[in-house]
C-alpha positions in Angstrom: 0.1 0.0 0.0 2.8 2.4 0.9 4.5 2.0 -2.5 1.2 2.4 -4.3 0.8 5.9 -2.8 4.5 6.9 -3.0 4.8 6.4 -6.8 2.0 8.8 -7.8 3.2 11.4 -5.3 6.7 11.4 -6.7 5.5 11.5 -10.1 3.3 14.5 -9.3 6.2 16.3 -7.6 8.4 15.8 -10.6 5.8 17.0 -13.0 5.0 20.1 -10.9 8.7 21.0 -10.7 9.3 20.6 -14.5 6.2 22.5 -15.4 7.1 25.6 -13.5 10.6 25.9 -14.8 11.7 27.8 -17.7 12.8 25.9 -20.7 16.6 25.5 -21.1 16.3 26.7 -24.8 14.6 29.8 -23.7 17.2 30.5 -21.1 20.0 29.9 -23.5 18.5 32.3 -26.1 18.2 35.0 -23.3 21.8 34.5 -22.4 23.0 34.5 -25.9 20.9 37.5 -27.2 20.0 39.4 -24.1 16.5 39.3 -25.5 13.8 36.6 -25.7 10.4 38.1 -26.6 8.5 34.9 -27.2 10.2 32.9 -24.4 8.4 31.5 -21.4 10.6 32.4 -18.5 8.0 31.7 -15.7 9.7 30.2 -12.8 13.2 31.1 -13.9 15.7 32.2 -11.3 16.9 35.3 -12.9 
């Protein structure tokens, strides 16, 4: 029973963390150009 509850909880946590982070390609574009008009930088630690 414990493993049954743990697996979905871990998966949900991993999904929540990845969903709120800015995309690596968007961050790289910002670093290279100093500009990223169409980028989604929500959750980025700027």
